[in-house]
N, C-alpha and C positions, 0 to 999 in steps of 0.2 A: 412109676418113676424108675429110671435106670439106676441100678444098684450103686454104681460109682457116684452118681450125683447125690443120692441119699446118704451115702457114707460121708461125703464131703460136708453135707449140711449138718449131720450129727457131730462130726469132728470140729467144725467151726464153733458151734454152740458150746461144746464141751471144753474149748480152749479159752480160759478167762482172758479178757482184754479190757478190763475196766479202765477208763481213760486216765485215771490218776496213777495207775501202776504201769501202763505202757503196752505197746503192741509187739514187742520183739517176739514173744512166744508164739503169738498167732501168725505173725509174718513168717517165722521159721516153719510153722506147720504148713502154711500155704506153699512155701517154696519147696519143702521136702516131700510133702504128702500129696500135693495137688499138681503143681506146675512141673517139677522135675520128671515125674512119670509120663507126662505128655510132651516132653521134649522142649519145655520153655525154661530158659535160664532167667534168673532175676538178680537184681541188685537190692540189697538191704542197706538203706542209707540212714545212719543214725542222725538224730536231731542235733543241731549245733547249739541249741538253746535250752532244750528240755530233757536232757539226759539220754544216755545211750540205750535205755530200755524203750525209748520211743523211736520207731523207725518207719520210714516210708519204703514200701515195697514198689519197685518199678521194674517192669519187663517190657522190652521192645520186640515186637513180632513183625518182621519185614513183610510188606504186602507184595502182591503180584504186580501192582502198578504203583510204584513208590512216588510217581509224580503227582498223584492225587492228594488232595488235602488229607492229612492224617487224622486218625481218630484217637481220642483219649477215652478209655473206659475206666472210670474212677469209682471206687467203693471205699468208704472209711471202715476200718476194722476195729475201732474202739467202741465201747458201749458206756452208757451211764452206769452208776452204781445200781445194784438191784434193789436197794431198800430192804425192808424187813423180809427175810426169807420165808417166814411163816405165811406171808400173803401169796406166795407162789404155790398155790394149792394144786395147780395142774402139773407141777413138777415135783410134788411131794416135798416142798420146802427146799429144793435144790435148783436154783435158777440156771445153773450151767449143766444140768442134766436134761438133755432133750427128751421130750415125751410126745408121742404121736397119737392123736385121737382122730380117726377118720382122715379128713383132708388137712387137718391142722397139725403143725409141728410147733410145740411150745418151747420157750427157752429165751434167756437173755440174749438179745441181739438177733433173734430169729427174723424180725421184720426190719430192725434198724441196726445194721443193714447187712449182716454177714452173708445171708443166703443169696443176695444179689451177686456177690463175688463168685459164689459157686456157679451160678448160672452163666456168668461171663467166661469163666474158665472152661466150662463144659462146651460153650460155643467155640472157643478157640481150639479145643481139642479135636473138633470134628473136621475142620477144613482150613487151609491156609487163607487168610483174609485177602481181600482185593486191595485194600488200603493198608498202609503201615499202621499198626496199632500200638499204643502205649498203655499198657495195663498198670493201674496204680491201686495199691492198697494203702491208704493214708492213716496217719495217727492223729489223735487230738482233735478230731472234728467236734466232739462233744464239749471241748473246753475252749472253743473259739476258733475252730478251723485251723488249728496250729500247723498241721502237716501240710495242708494246701498252701498256706501262707509262706511256709519255708520253701516249698518247691517253687513258688512264684518268685520269691526274693532271690533264690539261688539260680534262677533261670533254668530249671530242670524240666520245664514244660515245653513241648514243641510249639513253635510259633503258629498262630492262627489256626490251631487245630479245632476240630469239632469235638466237643466234650460231652460225654454221656455220663452224668453223675448219678450214682445209685442211691436212691432213697425210696422207701415204700410209697408207691403212688397208685396201687391197684392196677398197674400196667397202663396207666394213662400217661401221656406226654405232658410234663409240667413245663409250661412256657414262661413262667414268672414265679418269683417268690419274694417274700418280705425281707427286709433287712433285720439286723439284730444289734442292739446296743445294751451293754452291761455296765452297771454302775455300782459303786460301793458308797454307802452313806454311813458316816460315823457321827453319832451323837455323843458328845462328851459332857462330863459333869464332875464335880468334886466328890471324892469317895465319901460314902456314908457308912460309918461303922455301926454295928449292932451287936447285941448280946448273943450268947450261945444257947438260945432257946431251941426247942425241937423244930425240925424242918419236915416238910412234906413235898412230894412230887405230884404236880398236877400235869397230867398227860392229855393233850388235846389231839384228837385224831381227825384227819380229813380224808380226801381221796386224791391220789396222785393222777396226774395227766401231763401231757407235754405242755410246756409253757407257751407254745404258739396257739394253743386252744385252751386258755385257762378256764373258760366256761364249762369245760367238760370235767373239771375236778372241783374239789372243795379244799380251800387253802387253810391249813391248820394254824399257820402264823396269824392270819387275819382273825380266825376264830378265837385264838388265845388273847389277842390284843383287845378284841371287842369285849371279852369276858372280864378283862382286867381294867377296863376303862374307868370304872368308878373310883379307882385309887384307894379303896378301902382294904385292899389285900396287900400285905407286906411281901414284896417280891425280892428274891435274892439272886436269881439268875434266870436267863431266858435262852433257850436253844431250840432251833427248829429248822427243818428242811435238810436235804442231803445233796442237792445240786441246784444251781441257779436256774437251770433250764427245765426244772420239774416243778409242778405245783406241789407245795409242801404237804405231805401226808401225815406229818408228825411234828408236834411242838411240845417241848417239855419246859415247865416252869417250876422252879423251886420256891416254895412259899413257907411262911411260918405255919407250923402245925396249928390246926384249929380254925384257919380261915375257911369260910364256907361259901363265900360269894364267888363261886367259880362255876358258872353254868356251862355245861357241856364238857366237863373235864372228868377224867378218872383220877381220883386222888388216892395216893398210897404213901407209906412211910418212906422217907428219904434215908438211904443207907450210905451215901457218899461222904466225902470229906467235909468237915464242918465249913460253913460259909459264914465269914464274919462281917459281911457287908450286905447292904441292900441297895436296890435301884430306886432312885428318886421317882415318885409317881409321875412327875412331869416328863421324864424321859420316855415312859411308855405311852403317855398321852400324845407326846410329840411324834413318836414313831407311828402310832395309829393315825394321827392326823395327816402325816406325810403320805401314808399309803392311800388314804381316802382321796386326798388332793391329787395324787398322781393318777389315780383311776379317772377322776373327773377330767384332768388334762388330756388323758388318752382318748376319752370319749368324744372330745370336741376338736381334736387336732387333725386338720387336713380333711379333704372331702372323702366320703366313703368310696371305696373301690368295690363295686358290686360283685366282682368275681372272687372276692375273698370272704371267708367266714372265720373269724369276724371281719367285717369290711373296713375296719379302721385300725389305728394304732392300738396295740394291747400292752398291758403291763402285768408283771408277775413278781411279787416279793418271794424270792426263792430260798434264801438262807438268812437266819438271824442268830446272833450269839452275843453274849454280854461278858464284860469284865467288871471289876469294881469301879472303873472309871468311864466305861463306854458301853453303848449298845451299837452294834454294827449290823447293817442290813445290806445284803447283796440282792439287787433287783435287775430286771431287764425289761426292755421295751422292743416291740417288733413293728417298725413302720412299713407300710406298703410302699411300693417303688416310687410313687409320686411324691412322697413326703420326705423332704431333704433331712439328712442326719443333723445338720446344723439347727434346723427348726426344733428337733427333739432335744438337742443339747440345751438350747436356750430355754425351752419350756421346763425342763427338769430343774435347771438352775433357778428359774423363777419360783417354782414350787418350794424349793429349799429356802429361798429368801423369805417367802411368805410365812412358812412355818417357823423359821428362826426368829422372825419379828414377833410372833406370838409367844415364844418361849425364850426370853432374853437371858435367862440364867443358864441356858445350855449353850454348848458350842456345836457347830455343824460343819462337817467337812465332806465334800463330794469328790469322788475320784472316778473318772471314766476308765473302766477296765478294758473294754474292747468295743469296736464298732465295725460291723460287717455290712457290706452293701447288699442291697437286693439286686435283682436283674429282671429284664423282660426281653424275650426273644420274639422277633417278628414271625408271624405265622407262615410267611412265605420265604423265610430264611432257609438256607441249605440244611442246617442242623435239624430244623423241625420237619422239613420235607422228607429227609432221609428216615427220620424216626417214624413218620406216618406211613411211608412206603414199607418199612419193616413190620409195622403193625399189620398192615394188610397182608403181606406175604406170609406172616406167621399165623394168619387166621384169627387175629384179634380185632376187636372193635377199634375203629379209628377215632380216638378220643383225645382231647387235650384239656388241660385244666391249669389252675395255679395252686401254689402251696403257701400255707401260712407260715410254715417253719423256714428257717434260714439254713442254707446248705453251702457246700464248697463251690457251687455254680457261680455265686456272686464273686468269689475270689477269682475264679477262672475268667469270668467276663471282664473284670478289672484288669487282668493280665493280658487281655487281647485275644482270648479264645472265645469260641461261640458255644455256649453250653445250653443243654436242657437237662431236666431231671426225669428219671424213669426208674421204676423198680417194682418187684413183686411185693404183694402184701398190703394189708390195710394200714393206714396211718393214724387217723383220728381215733382216740380212745384206746389204742393198743400199745404204741411205742411209749417208752419211759413210764411204764406202768406194770404192775405184777401180772403174771400170766400172759406176757407178750407172746404173740404167735404169728406165724406166716402160714400161707396156704401152699401145700405141695404142688397143687395144680398150677398155681401162679408162678412158682419157681420154675417148673417145667416150661410154662409158656414164655417166661423171660428168657430162658435158654434158647427157645425157638426164635424169639425176637432178635437176640444178639446174633444168632447164626445168620439170619437174613440180613441184618444190618452190615455184617462183615463182608457181604458179597455185593454191596451197593457202591 
């Protein structure tokens, strides 16, 4: 790998950009360390709704034939939280310290999706493009495509452009992806006071995975609720997960010391502040019932679309937390393109109504947090045709596929652009999980792909 490209890869991983803290630092790194040295000027546009630490990076590179349809090269620069650093064994417990082992480069954001940006800049540094190019490094993709939505709303995107949205795809052209809907369910109840007996922490561990492929992980929230289902354990608080778009790998329950009916948990003494209330057993039963009913709804909603894995609507309970009056669950569903978002809305509301009927002493409140559309590009469209021509010219297999995850491509399609998704690195089982990695050979190949694309 060219030394400059490798340095950029390391620098991007080493610059923290967790979605909840913003992308200004990494955008400034890209502008000063990557783009300015190759003669590309940029604009850093602060968010109007999500704080000045969140910025969209936009650079316009004039093409030799400006009358041609322009290109958008988009990569999101934010990452999910790393979770427990101790699980990042390939990085010695430091998720933002890149580590290279053979062809693999490990680190938070290596696959999702910082190194795609490096490949794009490398291609732009080699030769002036044939078409005008709009290079974008967006914020907030991991929190609902926030940066892309702001650019669309502020009309910062070029009309009718061909958009190449960076996500790990193993260098295959992604012609379609699922949508994404996120909801918050609040179960309310009257506070239940209790005495100051000793407490214990019951820790349930699962395995993280991207929420678009929940079958690749083990959800600790579901594991905890199944263990607590008997109602014989006095529960004082419940907290699990660290992002709605990850399969929860950790769930912590504070219980009365001496409770032993907690299969699958590691129990230890609780050293936190005293908790003077407990959760009604029905609140936990109702939450468990809702999650099970939601999974059943997902399994039977809409016809299977065979080019997806899983081929149907999927659900993921990503975050749970409790107070003395509520238990709150953040969950998401990912419908394939043929399943209308309104069908999902109606189905979720019906599940809530059924569970509420079973537990009349509790209150139920459902809030839709966000809804992102899916997309599907025709195989004979210009955006797909150019991508496959670039694959061939770069010496790559001419392959196309679909993606279970949701990306900014759906936002761009709704804004009138023609998008596909493409990028280096594996997706399933790697992103949103400890020891995330990319393949240096695929980053190099992506740079060749973009180089060829820029001359078409």
